[in-house]
Backbone of each chain as nested JSON, in Angstrom:
{
  "chains": [
    {"id": "A", "residues": [
      {"number": 1, "name": "MET", "atoms": {"N": [-112.829, -24.68, -3.82], "CA": [-112.488, -25.572, -4.971], "C": [-113.254, -24.703, -6.208]}},
      {"number": 2, "name": "PRO", "atoms": {"N": [-112.302, -24.529, -7.319], "CA": [-112.792, -23.895, -8.65], "C": [-114.069, -24.386, -9.126]}},
      {"number": 3, "name": "THR", "atoms": {"N": [-114.961, -23.481, -9.7], "CA": [-116.315, -23.918, -9.991], "C": [-116.78, -23.315, -11.411]}},
      {"number": 4, "name": "ILE", "atoms": {"N": [-117.133, -24.013, -12.199], "CA": [-117.582, -23.752, -13.661], "C": [-119.082, -23.578, -13.791]}},
      {"number": 5, "name": "VAL", "atoms": {"N": [-119.641, -22.585, -13.901], "CA": [-120.898, -22.399, -14.147], "C": [-121.562, -22.385, -15.492]}},
      {"number": 6, "name": "VAL", "atoms": {"N": [-122.506, -23.158, -15.719], "CA": [-123.241, -23.501, -16.812], "C": [-124.648, -22.886, -16.723]}},
      {"number": 7, "name": "ASP", "atoms": {"N": [-124.993, -22.023, -17.737], "CA": [-126.446, -21.65, -17.651], "C": [-127.171, -21.927, -18.871]}},
      {"number": 8, "name": "VAL", "atoms": {"N": [-128.332, -22.538, -18.633], "CA": [-129.016, -23.278, -19.755], "C": [-130.331, -22.34, -19.604]}},
      {"number": 9, "name": "MET", "atoms": {"N": [-130.868, -22.013, -21.0], "CA": [-132.338, -21.364, -20.786], "C": [-133.162, -21.882, -22.062]}},
      {"number": 10, "name": "PRO", "atoms": {"N": [-134.362, -21.927, -21.672], "CA": [-135.304, -22.282, -23.083], "C": [-135.087, -21.301, -23.967]}},
      {"number": 11, "name": "LYS", "atoms": {"N": [-135.02, -21.808, -25.264], "CA": [-134.971, -20.994, -26.448], "C": [-136.163, -19.919, -26.374]}},
      {"number": 12, "name": "PRO", "atoms": {"N": [-135.727, -18.658, -26.768], "CA": [-136.913, -17.6, -26.89], "C": [-138.204, -18.16, -27.389]}},
      {"number": 13, "name": "GLU", "atoms": {"N": [-138.018, -18.981, -28.518], "CA": [-139.402, -19.206, -29.034], "C": [-140.02, -20.458, -28.427]}},
      {"number": 14, "name": "ILE", "atoms": {"N": [-139.456, -20.854, -27.613], "CA": [-140.149, -22.232, -26.677], "C": [-141.02, -21.612, -25.703]}},
      {"number": 15, "name": "LEU", "atoms": {"N": [-142.172, -22.169, -25.445], "CA": [-143.017, -21.74, -24.108], "C": [-142.365, -22.144, -23.087]}},
      {"number": 16, "name": "ASP", "atoms": {"N": [-142.553, -21.223, -22.008], "CA": [-141.849, -21.653, -20.646], "C": [-142.97, -21.569, -19.608]}},
      {"number": 17, "name": "PRO", "atoms": {"N": [-143.812, -22.795, -19.552], "CA": [-144.825, -22.421, -18.442], "C": [-144.341, -22.167, -17.057]}},
      {"number": 18, "name": "GLN", "atoms": {"N": [-143.17, -22.754, -16.666], "CA": [-142.787, -22.381, -15.239], "C": [-142.873, -20.853, -15.358]}},
      {"number": 19, "name": "GLY", "atoms": {"N": [-142.133, -20.503, -16.189], "CA": [-141.87, -18.753, -16.15], "C": [-143.034, -17.895, -16.206]}},
      {"number": 20, "name": "LYS", "atoms": {"N": [-144.094, -18.58, -17.178], "CA": [-145.404, -17.914, -17.246], "C": [-145.992, -17.927, -15.748]}},
      {"number": 21, "name": "ALA", "atoms": {"N": [-146.144, -18.917, -14.986], "CA": [-146.661, -19.136, -13.906], "C": [-146.046, -17.974, -12.921]}},
      {"number": 22, "name": "ILE", "atoms": {"N": [-144.771, -17.879, -13.017], "CA": [-144.059, -16.965, -11.822], "C": [-144.421, -15.662, -12.314]}},
      {"number": 23, "name": "ALA", "atoms": {"N": [-144.422, -15.298, -13.529], "CA": [-144.868, -14.057, -14.204], "C": [-146.315, -13.69, -13.879]}},
      {"number": 24, "name": "GLY", "atoms": {"N": [-147.167, -14.564, -13.701], "CA": [-148.487, -14.444, -13.403], "C": [-148.79, -14.269, -11.76]}},
      {"number": 25, "name": "ALA", "atoms": {"N": [-147.867, -14.915, -10.962], "CA": [-147.678, -15.02, -9.408], "C": [-147.119, -13.678, -8.806]}},
      {"number": 26, "name": "LEU", "atoms": {"N": [-146.324, -13.003, -9.508], "CA": [-145.471, -11.739, -9.064], "C": [-146.229, -10.73, -8.754]}},
      {"number": 27, "name": "PRO", "atoms": {"N": [-147.248, -10.067, -9.696], "CA": [-147.955, -9.106, -9.485], "C": [-149.019, -9.307, -8.333]}},
      {"number": 28, "name": "ARG", "atoms": {"N": [-149.502, -10.556, -8.262], "CA": [-150.454, -10.795, -7.035], "C": [-149.736, -10.749, -5.684]}},
      {"number": 29, "name": "LEU", "atoms": {"N": [-148.404, -10.966, -5.78], "CA": [-147.604, -10.649, -4.371], "C": [-147.2, -9.258, -4.349]}},
      {"number": 30, "name": "GLY", "atoms": {"N": [-147.439, -8.375, -5.372], "CA": [-147.115, -6.935, -5.208], "C": [-145.913, -6.58, -6.047]}},
      {"number": 31, "name": "PHE", "atoms": {"N": [-145.266, -7.592, -6.814], "CA": [-144.24, -7.456, -7.479], "C": [-144.611, -6.979, -8.811]}},
      {"number": 32, "name": "THR", "atoms": {"N": [-144.657, -5.576, -9.305], "CA": [-145.31, -5.212, -10.535], "C": [-144.107, -4.963, -11.567]}},
      {"number": 33, "name": "ALA", "atoms": {"N": [-143.066, -4.831, -11.331], "CA": [-141.782, -4.349, -12.293], "C": [-141.518, -5.407, -13.473]}},
      {"number": 34, "name": "PHE", "atoms": {"N": [-142.017, -6.449, -13.257], "CA": [-141.345, -7.296, -14.328], "C": [-142.621, -7.872, -15.177]}},
      {"number": 35, "name": "GLU", "atoms": {"N": [-142.117, -7.819, -16.462], "CA": [-143.019, -7.989, -17.646], "C": [-142.998, -9.37, -18.104]}},
      {"number": 36, "name": "GLN", "atoms": {"N": [-141.81, -10.048, -18.01], "CA": [-141.81, -11.413, -18.519], "C": [-140.713, -12.148, -17.661]}},
      {"number": 37, "name": "VAL", "atoms": {"N": [-141.033, -13.437, -17.482], "CA": [-140.165, -14.148, -16.545], "C": [-139.81, -15.579, -17.295]}},
      {"number": 38, "name": "ARG", "atoms": {"N": [-138.481, -16.023, -17.457], "CA": [-138.143, -17.089, -18.047], "C": [-137.332, -18.081, -17.027]}},
      {"number": 39, "name": "GLN", "atoms": {"N": [-137.908, -19.262, -17.004], "CA": [-136.756, -20.215, -15.822], "C": [-135.98, -21.18, -16.592]}},
      {"number": 40, "name": "GLY", "atoms": {"N": [-134.851, -21.116, -16.258], "CA": [-133.68, -22.236, -16.787], "C": [-132.94, -22.833, -15.539]}},
      {"number": 41, "name": "LYS", "atoms": {"N": [-131.933, -23.401, -16.256], "CA": [-131.069, -24.136, -15.207], "C": [-129.761, -23.554, -15.063]}},
      {"number": 42, "name": "ARG", "atoms": {"N": [-129.306, -23.711, -13.917], "CA": [-127.748, -23.153, -13.511], "C": [-127.077, -24.494, -12.93]}},
      {"number": 43, "name": "PHE", "atoms": {"N": [-125.964, -24.795, -13.513], "CA": [-125.128, -26.102, -13.231], "C": [-123.966, -25.571, -12.519]}},
      {"number": 44, "name": "GLU", "atoms": {"N": [-123.507, -26.01, -11.416], "CA": [-122.091, -25.83, -10.883], "C": [-121.358, -27.008, -11.02]}},
      {"number": 45, "name": "LEU", "atoms": {"N": [-120.192, -26.76, -11.958], "CA": [-119.265, -28.189, -12.073], "C": [-118.367, -27.756, -11.187]}},
      {"number": 46, "name": "HIS", "atoms": {"N": [-117.764, -28.6, -10.201], "CA": [-116.522, -28.262, -9.305], "C": [-115.324, -29.152, -9.77]}},
      {"number": 47, "name": "VAL", "atoms": {"N": [-114.31, -28.429, -9.868], "CA": [-112.915, -28.908, -10.603], "C": [-112.065, -29.097, -9.47]}},
      {"number": 48, "name": "GLU", "atoms": {"N": [-111.247, -30.207, -9.336], "CA": [-110.298, -30.416, -8.422], "C": [-108.989, -29.608, -9.203]}},
      {"number": 49, "name": "GLY", "atoms": {"N": [-108.304, -28.754, -8.458], "CA": [-107.277, -27.992, -8.907], "C": [-107.472, -26.957, -9.806]}},
      {"number": 50, "name": "GLU", "atoms": {"N": [-106.749, -26.535, -10.934], "CA": [-107.035, -25.374, -11.61], "C": [-107.845, -25.633, -12.86]}},
      {"number": 51, "name": "VAL", "atoms": {"N": [-108.548, -24.581, -13.198], "CA": [-109.332, -24.663, -14.425], "C": [-108.45, -24.284, -15.819]}},
      {"number": 52, "name": "THR", "atoms": {"N": [-108.155, -25.376, -16.306], "CA": [-107.35, -25.054, -17.564], "C": [-108.363, -24.876, -18.61]}},
      {"number": 53, "name": "ASP", "atoms": {"N": [-107.618, -24.316, -19.942], "CA": [-108.402, -24.099, -21.125], "C": [-109.27, -25.539, -21.536]}},
      {"number": 54, "name": "GLN", "atoms": {"N": [-108.171, -26.263, -21.588], "CA": [-108.995, -27.786, -21.562], "C": [-110.279, -28.029, -20.957]}},
      {"number": 55, "name": "ILE", "atoms": {"N": [-110.058, -27.8, -19.817], "CA": [-111.163, -28.268, -18.689], "C": [-112.441, -27.289, -19.147]}},
      {"number": 56, "name": "LEU", "atoms": {"N": [-112.109, -26.105, -19.614], "CA": [-113.154, -25.302, -19.592], "C": [-113.907, -25.503, -21.193]}},
      {"number": 57, "name": "GLU", "atoms": {"N": [-112.957, -26.155, -21.944], "CA": [-113.534, -26.714, -23.339], "C": [-114.238, -27.996, -23.047]}},
      {"number": 58, "name": "GLN", "atoms": {"N": [-113.894, -28.802, -22.172], "CA": [-114.534, -29.833, -21.902], "C": [-116.042, -29.5, -21.208]}},
      {"number": 59, "name": "ALA", "atoms": {"N": [-116.156, -28.476, -20.375], "CA": [-117.237, -27.841, -19.669], "C": [-118.33, -27.565, -20.984]}},
      {"number": 60, "name": "ARG", "atoms": {"N": [-117.651, -26.815, -21.8], "CA": [-118.76, -26.368, -22.868], "C": [-119.081, -27.406, -23.763]}},
      {"number": 61, "name": "THR", "atoms": {"N": [-118.255, -28.495, -24.01], "CA": [-118.751, -29.587, -24.61], "C": [-119.728, -30.287, -23.803]}},
      {"number": 62, "name": "ALA", "atoms": {"N": [-119.665, -30.491, -22.68], "CA": [-120.643, -31.263, -21.785], "C": [-122.018, -30.485, -21.699]}},
      {"number": 63, "name": "ALA", "atoms": {"N": [-121.707, -29.028, -21.668], "CA": [-123.078, -28.347, -21.6], "C": [-123.811, -28.376, -23.038]}},
      {"number": 64, "name": "ALA", "atoms": {"N": [-123.142, -28.664, -24.05], "CA": [-123.844, -28.788, -25.31], "C": [-124.324, -30.103, -25.515]}},
      {"number": 65, "name": "GLU", "atoms": {"N": [-123.707, -31.111, -24.904], "CA": [-124.227, -32.546, -25.241], "C": [-124.958, -33.193, -24.109]}},
      {"number": 66, "name": "LEU", "atoms": {"N": [-124.803, -32.633, -22.69], "CA": [-125.337, -33.391, -21.751], "C": [-126.333, -32.5, -20.809]}},
      {"number": 67, "name": "LEU", "atoms": {"N": [-125.796, -31.055, -20.875], "CA": [-126.535, -30.431, -19.731], "C": [-127.685, -29.749, -20.317]}},
      {"number": 68, "name": "SER", "atoms": {"N": [-127.618, -29.696, -21.866], "CA": [-128.89, -28.831, -22.482], "C": [-129.255, -29.935, -23.31]}},
      {"number": 69, "name": "ASN", "atoms": {"N": [-130.62, -29.549, -23.756], "CA": [-131.233, -30.234, -24.777], "C": [-131.304, -29.102, -26.017]}},
      {"number": 70, "name": "PRO", "atoms": {"N": [-130.447, -29.291, -26.961], "CA": [-130.424, -28.326, -27.991], "C": [-131.673, -27.956, -28.867]}},
      {"number": 71, "name": "VAL", "atoms": {"N": [-132.639, -28.952, -29.043], "CA": [-133.816, -28.752, -29.457], "C": [-134.759, -27.496, -28.813]}},
      {"number": 72, "name": "ILE", "atoms": {"N": [-134.488, -27.608, -27.538], "CA": [-135.433, -26.422, -26.725], "C": [-134.704, -25.418, -26.01]}},
      {"number": 73, "name": "GLU", "atoms": {"N": [-133.439, -25.653, -25.775], "CA": [-132.631, -24.988, -24.791], "C": [-131.279, -24.349, -25.461]}},
      {"number": 74, "name": "ASP", "atoms": {"N": [-130.831, -23.109, -25.028], "CA": [-129.717, -22.647, -25.294], "C": [-128.839, -22.511, -24.25]}},
      {"number": 75, "name": "VAL", "atoms": {"N": [-127.368, -22.77, -24.349], "CA": [-126.534, -22.645, -23.32], "C": [-126.143, -21.282, -23.58]}},
      {"number": 76, "name": "VAL", "atoms": {"N": [-126.592, -20.399, -22.412], "CA": [-126.119, -19.076, -22.55], "C": [-124.954, -18.504, -21.954]}},
      {"number": 77, "name": "ASN", "atoms": {"N": [-124.382, -19.413, -21.229], "CA": [-123.116, -18.86, -20.373], "C": [-122.375, -20.06, -19.963]}},
      {"number": 78, "name": "VAL", "atoms": {"N": [-121.177, -20.049, -20.126], "CA": [-120.008, -21.098, -19.414], "C": [-118.914, -20.295, -18.848]}},
      {"number": 79, "name": "ALA", "atoms": {"N": [-118.809, -20.334, -17.551], "CA": [-117.682, -19.357, -17.347], "C": [-117.295, -19.913, -15.61]}},
      {"number": 80, "name": "VAL", "atoms": {"N": [-115.994, -19.558, -15.632], "CA": [-115.598, -19.74, -14.276], "C": [-116.092, -18.786, -13.115]}},
      {"number": 81, "name": "LEU", "atoms": {"N": [-116.488, -19.358, -12.109], "CA": [-117.171, -18.601, -11.068], "C": [-115.981, -17.862, -10.242]}},
      {"number": 82, "name": "ASP", "atoms": {"N": [-116.524, -16.704, -9.885], "CA": [-115.828, -15.824, -8.932], "C": [-116.093, -16.551, -7.605]}},
      {"number": 83, "name": "GLU", "atoms": {"N": [-114.825, -16.802, -6.975], "CA": [-115.062, -17.321, -5.503], "C": [-116.004, -16.667, -4.502]}},
      {"number": 84, "name": "SER", "atoms": {"N": [-116.268, -15.541, -4.86], "CA": [-116.979, -14.671, -3.81], "C": [-118.655, -15.08, -4.013]}},
      {"number": 85, "name": "GLU", "atoms": {"N": [-118.692, -15.577, -5.279], "CA": [-120.218, -15.838, -5.78], "C": [-120.505, -17.28, -5.355]}},
      {"number": 86, "name": "ALA", "atoms": {"N": [-119.452, -18.153, -5.072], "CA": [-119.638, -19.428, -4.762], "C": [-120.808, -19.864, -3.814]}},
      {"number": 87, "name": "SER", "atoms": {"N": [-121.596, -20.987, -4.185], "CA": [-122.54, -21.33, -3.189], "C": [-122.048, -22.653, -2.38]}},
      {"number": 88, "name": "ALA", "atoms": {"N": [-120.942, -23.208, -2.758], "CA": [-120.491, -24.45, -2.142], "C": [-119.013, -24.318, -2.206]}}
    ]},
    {"id": "B", "residues": [
      {"number": 1, "name": "MET", "atoms": {"N": [-134.54, -5.707, -24.02], "CA": [-135.242, -5.165, -22.678], "C": [-134.339, -5.699, -21.597]}},
      {"number": 2, "name": "PRO", "atoms": {"N": [-134.081, -4.727, -20.632], "CA": [-133.192, -5.055, -19.542], "C": [-133.923, -6.426, -18.785]}},
      {"number": 3, "name": "THR", "atoms": {"N": [-132.68, -7.106, -18.366], "CA": [-132.998, -8.345, -18.007], "C": [-132.371, -8.486, -16.422]}},
      {"number": 4, "name": "ILE", "atoms": {"N": [-132.942, -8.874, -15.356], "CA": [-132.522, -9.264, -14.018], "C": [-132.187, -10.777, -13.934]}},
      {"number": 5, "name": "VAL", "atoms": {"N": [-131.125, -11.028, -13.618], "CA": [-130.978, -12.567, -13.43], "C": [-130.911, -12.933, -12.062]}},
      {"number": 6, "name": "VAL", "atoms": {"N": [-131.731, -14.057, -11.719], "CA": [-131.685, -14.367, -10.279], "C": [-131.001, -15.979, -10.14]}},
      {"number": 7, "name": "ASP", "atoms": {"N": [-130.058, -16.312, -9.569], "CA": [-129.605, -17.881, -9.476], "C": [-129.841, -18.233, -8.287]}},
      {"number": 8, "name": "VAL", "atoms": {"N": [-130.5, -19.333, -8.262], "CA": [-130.946, -20.102, -6.843], "C": [-130.188, -21.659, -6.937]}},
      {"number": 9, "name": "MET", "atoms": {"N": [-129.451, -21.882, -5.922], "CA": [-128.836, -23.236, -5.694], "C": [-129.328, -23.873, -4.457]}},
      {"number": 10, "name": "PRO", "atoms": {"N": [-129.288, -25.194, -4.47], "CA": [-129.574, -25.935, -3.408], "C": [-128.533, -25.525, -2.466]}},
      {"number": 11, "name": "LYS", "atoms": {"N": [-129.084, -25.601, -1.188], "CA": [-127.836, -25.469, 0.018], "C": [-126.741, -26.573, -0.13]}},
      {"number": 12, "name": "PRO", "atoms": {"N": [-125.682, -26.118, 0.303], "CA": [-124.411, -27.239, 0.087], "C": [-125.115, -28.498, 1.079]}},
      {"number": 13, "name": "GLU", "atoms": {"N": [-125.662, -28.365, 2.174], "CA": [-125.857, -29.283, 2.966], "C": [-127.145, -30.197, 2.489]}},
      {"number": 14, "name": "ILE", "atoms": {"N": [-127.816, -29.635, 1.34], "CA": [-129.011, -30.291, 0.707], "C": [-128.545, -31.27, -0.091]}},
      {"number": 15, "name": "LEU", "atoms": {"N": [-129.18, -32.641, -0.163], "CA": [-128.538, -33.73, -1.375], "C": [-129.074, -33.176, -2.519]}},
      {"number": 16, "name": "ASP", "atoms": {"N": [-128.474, -33.211, -3.853], "CA": [-129.027, -32.895, -5.012], "C": [-128.775, -34.194, -5.807]}},
      {"number": 17, "name": "PRO", "atoms": {"N": [-130.108, -34.933, -5.959], "CA": [-130.02, -35.99, -6.671], "C": [-129.728, -35.721, -8.236]}},
      {"number": 18, "name": "GLN", "atoms": {"N": [-130.31, -34.592, -8.995], "CA": [-130.13, -34.333, -10.139], "C": [-128.339, -34.066, -10.57]}},
      {"number": 19, "name": "GLY", "atoms": {"N": [-127.911, -33.313, -9.6], "CA": [-126.474, -32.987, -9.688], "C": [-125.847, -34.347, -9.635]}},
      {"number": 20, "name": "LYS", "atoms": {"N": [-126.064, -35.194, -8.808], "CA": [-125.357, -36.374, -8.42], "C": [-125.389, -37.235, -9.833]}},
      {"number": 21, "name": "ALA", "atoms": {"N": [-126.547, -37.362, -10.376], "CA": [-126.952, -38.035, -11.878], "C": [-126.018, -37.608, -12.643]}},
      {"number": 22, "name": "ILE", "atoms": {"N": [-125.938, -36.262, -12.762], "CA": [-125.01, -35.708, -13.795], "C": [-123.646, -36.089, -13.551]}},
      {"number": 23, "name": "ALA", "atoms": {"N": [-123.201, -35.782, -12.337], "CA": [-121.736, -36.295, -11.707], "C": [-121.385, -37.529, -12.514]}},
      {"number": 24, "name": "GLY", "atoms": {"N": [-122.48, -38.543, -12.368], "CA": [-122.156, -40.085, -12.526], "C": [-122.03, -40.141, -14.178]}},
      {"number": 25, "name": "ALA", "atoms": {"N": [-122.863, -39.047, -14.757], "CA": [-122.907, -39.416, -16.171], "C": [-121.753, -38.994, -16.932]}},
      {"number": 26, "name": "LEU", "atoms": {"N": [-121.306, -37.52, -16.405], "CA": [-120.156, -36.96, -16.989], "C": [-118.818, -37.974, -17.481]}},
      {"number": 27, "name": "PRO", "atoms": {"N": [-118.303, -38.834, -16.598], "CA": [-117.293, -39.639, -16.823], "C": [-117.576, -40.687, -17.766]}},
      {"number": 28, "name": "ARG", "atoms": {"N": [-118.821, -41.228, -17.757], "CA": [-119.078, -42.212, -18.869], "C": [-119.265, -41.67, -20.19]}},
      {"number": 29, "name": "LEU", "atoms": {"N": [-119.245, -40.511, -20.128], "CA": [-119.243, -39.708, -21.651], "C": [-117.826, -39.183, -21.828]}},
      {"number": 30, "name": "GLY", "atoms": {"N": [-116.973, -39.555, -21.108], "CA": [-115.528, -38.95, -21.321], "C": [-115.325, -37.472, -20.614]}},
      {"number": 31, "name": "PHE", "atoms": {"N": [-116.207, -37.056, -19.676], "CA": [-115.771, -35.832, -19.281], "C": [-115.359, -36.112, -17.911]}},
      {"number": 32, "name": "THR", "atoms": {"N": [-114.008, -36.147, -17.625], "CA": [-113.382, -36.692, -16.307], "C": [-112.894, -35.493, -15.42]}},
      {"number": 33, "name": "ALA", "atoms": {"N": [-113.063, -34.341, -16.0], "CA": [-112.436, -33.198, -15.252], "C": [-113.464, -33.045, -13.824]}},
      {"number": 34, "name": "PHE", "atoms": {"N": [-114.515, -33.297, -13.76], "CA": [-115.481, -32.672, -12.878], "C": [-115.859, -33.579, -11.588]}},
      {"number": 35, "name": "GLU", "atoms": {"N": [-115.403, -33.009, -10.361], "CA": [-115.616, -33.8, -8.901], "C": [-116.995, -33.895, -8.725]}},
      {"number": 36, "name": "GLN", "atoms": {"N": [-117.636, -32.698, -8.718], "CA": [-119.137, -32.758, -8.102], "C": [-119.896, -31.688, -9.02]}},
      {"number": 37, "name": "VAL", "atoms": {"N": [-121.024, -32.064, -9.135], "CA": [-122.136, -31.079, -9.977], "C": [-123.284, -30.949, -9.035]}},
      {"number": 38, "name": "ARG", "atoms": {"N": [-123.644, -29.623, -9.065], "CA": [-124.817, -29.354, -8.413], "C": [-125.741, -28.416, -9.47]}},
      {"number": 39, "name": "GLN", "atoms": {"N": [-127.056, -28.832, -9.239], "CA": [-128.061, -28.291, -10.358], "C": [-129.071, -27.366, -9.487]}},
      {"number": 40, "name": "GLY", "atoms": {"N": [-129.018, -26.044, -10.165], "CA": [-129.989, -25.083, -9.484], "C": [-130.707, -24.614, -10.485]}},
      {"number": 41, "name": "LYS", "atoms": {"N": [-131.238, -23.237, -10.184], "CA": [-132.284, -22.58, -11.317], "C": [-131.5, -21.092, -11.682]}},
      {"number": 42, "name": "ARG", "atoms": {"N": [-132.087, -20.875, -12.809], "CA": [-131.805, -19.55, -13.395], "C": [-132.855, -18.576, -13.701]}},
      {"number": 43, "name": "PHE", "atoms": {"N": [-133.453, -17.757, -13.046], "CA": [-134.535, -16.969, -13.501], "C": [-134.157, -15.676, -14.396]}},
      {"number": 44, "name": "GLU", "atoms": {"N": [-134.66, -15.391, -15.382], "CA": [-134.675, -14.0, -16.168], "C": [-135.913, -13.229, -15.69]}},
      {"number": 45, "name": "LEU", "atoms": {"N": [-135.631, -11.992, -15.281], "CA": [-136.817, -11.216, -15.161], "C": [-136.697, -10.134, -15.949]}},
      {"number": 46, "name": "HIS", "atoms": {"N": [-137.748, -9.99, -17.13], "CA": [-137.579, -8.793, -18.058], "C": [-138.149, -7.699, -17.299]}},
      {"number": 47, "name": "VAL", "atoms": {"N": [-137.679, -6.594, -17.852], "CA": [-138.118, -5.197, -17.132], "C": [-138.366, -4.115, -18.051]}},
      {"number": 48, "name": "GLU", "atoms": {"N": [-139.51, -3.603, -18.079], "CA": [-139.772, -2.542, -19.18], "C": [-139.287, -1.377, -18.84]}},
      {"number": 49, "name": "GLY", "atoms": {"N": [-138.182, -0.684, -19.395], "CA": [-137.572, 0.574, -18.891], "C": [-136.338, 0.119, -18.162]}},
      {"number": 50, "name": "GLU", "atoms": {"N": [-135.912, 1.144, -17.432], "CA": [-134.679, 1.016, -16.858], "C": [-134.796, 0.212, -15.573]}},
      {"number": 51, "name": "VAL", "atoms": {"N": [-133.465, -0.429, -15.027], "CA": [-133.698, -1.167, -13.95], "C": [-133.111, -0.053, -12.792]}},
      {"number": 52, "name": "THR", "atoms": {"N": [-134.126, 0.285, -12.078], "CA": [-133.801, 1.191, -10.833], "C": [-133.55, 0.284, -9.769]}},
      {"number": 53, "name": "ASP", "atoms": {"N": [-132.811, 1.05, -8.741], "CA": [-132.493, 0.353, -7.394], "C": [-133.576, -0.04, -6.925]}},
      {"number": 54, "name": "GLN", "atoms": {"N": [-134.761, 0.702, -6.905], "CA": [-136.094, -0.073, -6.332], "C": [-136.435, -1.26, -7.021]}},
      {"number": 55, "name": "ILE", "atoms": {"N": [-136.376, -1.15, -8.434], "CA": [-136.831, -2.516, -9.268], "C": [-135.821, -3.818, -8.883]}},
      {"number": 56, "name": "LEU", "atoms": {"N": [-134.538, -3.37, -8.423], "CA": [-133.485, -4.625, -8.238], "C": [-133.884, -4.899, -6.632]}},
      {"number": 57, "name": "GLU", "atoms": {"N": [-134.091, -4.003, -5.75], "CA": [-134.641, -4.36, -4.521], "C": [-135.953, -5.282, -4.341]}},
      {"number": 58, "name": "GLN", "atoms": {"N": [-136.886, -4.887, -5.461], "CA": [-138.032, -5.831, -5.704], "C": [-137.634, -7.11, -6.061]}},
      {"number": 59, "name": "ALA", "atoms": {"N": [-136.773, -7.256, -7.056], "CA": [-136.064, -8.471, -7.599], "C": [-135.496, -9.441, -6.377]}},
      {"number": 60, "name": "ARG", "atoms": {"N": [-134.772, -8.788, -5.4], "CA": [-134.126, -9.341, -4.245], "C": [-135.298, -9.929, -3.6]}},
      {"number": 61, "name": "THR", "atoms": {"N": [-136.271, -9.241, -3.147], "CA": [-137.543, -9.543, -2.151], "C": [-138.002, -10.86, -2.844]}},
      {"number": 62, "name": "ALA", "atoms": {"N": [-138.385, -10.689, -4.223], "CA": [-138.951, -11.734, -4.945], "C": [-138.304, -13.087, -5.083]}},
      {"number": 63, "name": "ALA", "atoms": {"N": [-136.896, -12.814, -5.213], "CA": [-136.038, -14.021, -5.108], "C": [-136.194, -14.759, -3.875]}},
      {"number": 64, "name": "ALA", "atoms": {"N": [-136.385, -14.064, -2.692], "CA": [-136.387, -14.586, -1.475], "C": [-137.57, -15.345, -1.146]}},
      {"number": 65, "name": "GLU", "atoms": {"N": [-138.669, -14.719, -1.675], "CA": [-140.135, -14.976, -1.201], "C": [-140.77, -15.86, -2.161]}},
      {"number": 66, "name": "LEU", "atoms": {"N": [-140.527, -15.748, -3.35], "CA": [-141.147, -16.72, -4.371], "C": [-140.247, -17.59, -5.375]}},
      {"number": 67, "name": "LEU", "atoms": {"N": [-138.95, -17.055, -5.662], "CA": [-137.983, -17.661, -6.462], "C": [-137.532, -18.896, -5.969]}},
      {"number": 68, "name": "SER", "atoms": {"N": [-137.243, -18.602, -4.309], "CA": [-136.297, -19.865, -3.855], "C": [-137.209, -20.349, -2.736]}},
      {"number": 69, "name": "ASN", "atoms": {"N": [-136.731, -21.472, -2.058], "CA": [-137.315, -21.91, -0.952], "C": [-136.266, -21.872, 0.032]}},
      {"number": 70, "name": "PRO", "atoms": {"N": [-136.326, -21.122, 1.095], "CA": [-135.144, -20.875, 1.865], "C": [-134.809, -21.894, 2.661]}},
      {"number": 71, "name": "VAL", "atoms": {"N": [-135.824, -23.044, 2.95], "CA": [-135.36, -24.173, 3.664], "C": [-134.369, -24.97, 3.057]}},
      {"number": 72, "name": "ILE", "atoms": {"N": [-134.306, -25.147, 1.621], "CA": [-133.446, -25.864, 0.921], "C": [-132.5, -25.138, -0.019]}},
      {"number": 73, "name": "GLU", "atoms": {"N": [-132.894, -23.838, -0.277], "CA": [-132.109, -23.21, -1.302], "C": [-131.584, -21.866, -0.942]}},
      {"number": 74, "name": "ASP", "atoms": {"N": [-130.496, -21.441, -1.558], "CA": [-129.847, -20.204, -1.485], "C": [-129.952, -19.555, -2.734]}},
      {"number": 75, "name": "VAL", "atoms": {"N": [-130.303, -18.122, -2.477], "CA": [-130.172, -17.19, -3.668], "C": [-128.892, -16.712, -3.829]}},
      {"number": 76, "name": "VAL", "atoms": {"N": [-128.004, -17.167, -4.98], "CA": [-126.572, -17.285, -4.916], "C": [-126.087, -15.83, -5.728]}},
      {"number": 77, "name": "ASN", "atoms": {"N": [-127.242, -15.225, -6.398], "CA": [-126.901, -14.078, -7.407], "C": [-128.115, -13.278, -7.717]}},
      {"number": 78, "name": "VAL", "atoms": {"N": [-128.272, -12.146, -7.448], "CA": [-129.542, -11.412, -8.348], "C": [-128.523, -10.162, -8.948]}},
      {"number": 79, "name": "ALA", "atoms": {"N": [-128.476, -10.016, -10.227], "CA": [-127.819, -8.986, -11.176], "C": [-128.426, -8.672, -12.158]}},
      {"number": 80, "name": "VAL", "atoms": {"N": [-128.232, -7.612, -12.709], "CA": [-128.499, -6.997, -13.963], "C": [-127.747, -7.724, -15.005]}},
      {"number": 81, "name": "LEU", "atoms": {"N": [-128.255, -8.104, -16.069], "CA": [-127.603, -9.093, -16.999], "C": [-127.009, -8.098, -18.116]}},
      {"number": 82, "name": "ASP", "atoms": {"N": [-125.654, -8.364, -18.475], "CA": [-125.406, -7.822, -19.754], "C": [-125.969, -8.102, -20.947]}},
      {"number": 83, "name": "GLU", "atoms": {"N": [-126.098, -7.164, -21.613], "CA": [-126.965, -7.294, -22.868], "C": [-126.548, -8.406, -23.632]}},
      {"number": 84, "name": "SER", "atoms": {"N": [-125.03, -8.35, -23.616], "CA": [-124.333, -9.483, -24.608], "C": [-124.739, -10.853, -24.183]}},
      {"number": 85, "name": "GLU", "atoms": {"N": [-125.137, -10.889, -22.765], "CA": [-125.347, -12.333, -22.605], "C": [-126.684, -12.857, -22.584]}},
      {"number": 86, "name": "ALA", "atoms": {"N": [-127.668, -11.775, -23.037], "CA": [-129.075, -12.252, -22.907], "C": [-129.452, -13.258, -23.807]}},
      {"number": 87, "name": "SER", "atoms": {"N": [-130.479, -14.044, -23.489], "CA": [-131.005, -15.271, -24.221], "C": [-132.178, -14.79, -24.846]}},
      {"number": 88, "name": "ALA", "atoms": {"N": [-133.008, -13.674, -24.5], "CA": [-134.017, -13.351, -25.127], "C": [-134.451, -11.942, -25.226]}}
    ]}
  ]
}
């Protein structure tokens, strides 16, 4: 089934306590390569049939209106998923 | 700053109540193109300097050991982000 991926991240100027907690935990577990971590959301929207431009536009609108909170979050990506990368 | 993206999704056989709630809300808002929705997580790991194979391997291990719960989640993607797509 074709899948549209929507990625939502906290805006750069917004504090991200989950990301901070992970950034603190990583070096304690031996992962020292990472300076900063941000945690956001990834949505997979499954579409019956083909992904038309109209459906992709619907996904963009849904991303802006329902899947993200524009006060604190940015929609960083809306794209059709490569089948090889699909999780379901 | 180079960024590694880690995408984590609930396993297909695991119930995803957030995804179900979104799938229920979309048609009420006029978005009728989507059959199923899954909600997962997206992590951005910021790296000082260049992303070497060793750092990418560290990110893969961290994704499996810290960023995901292997009982209920799959790491679906670990990749270096295109600068053009970066949110921070």
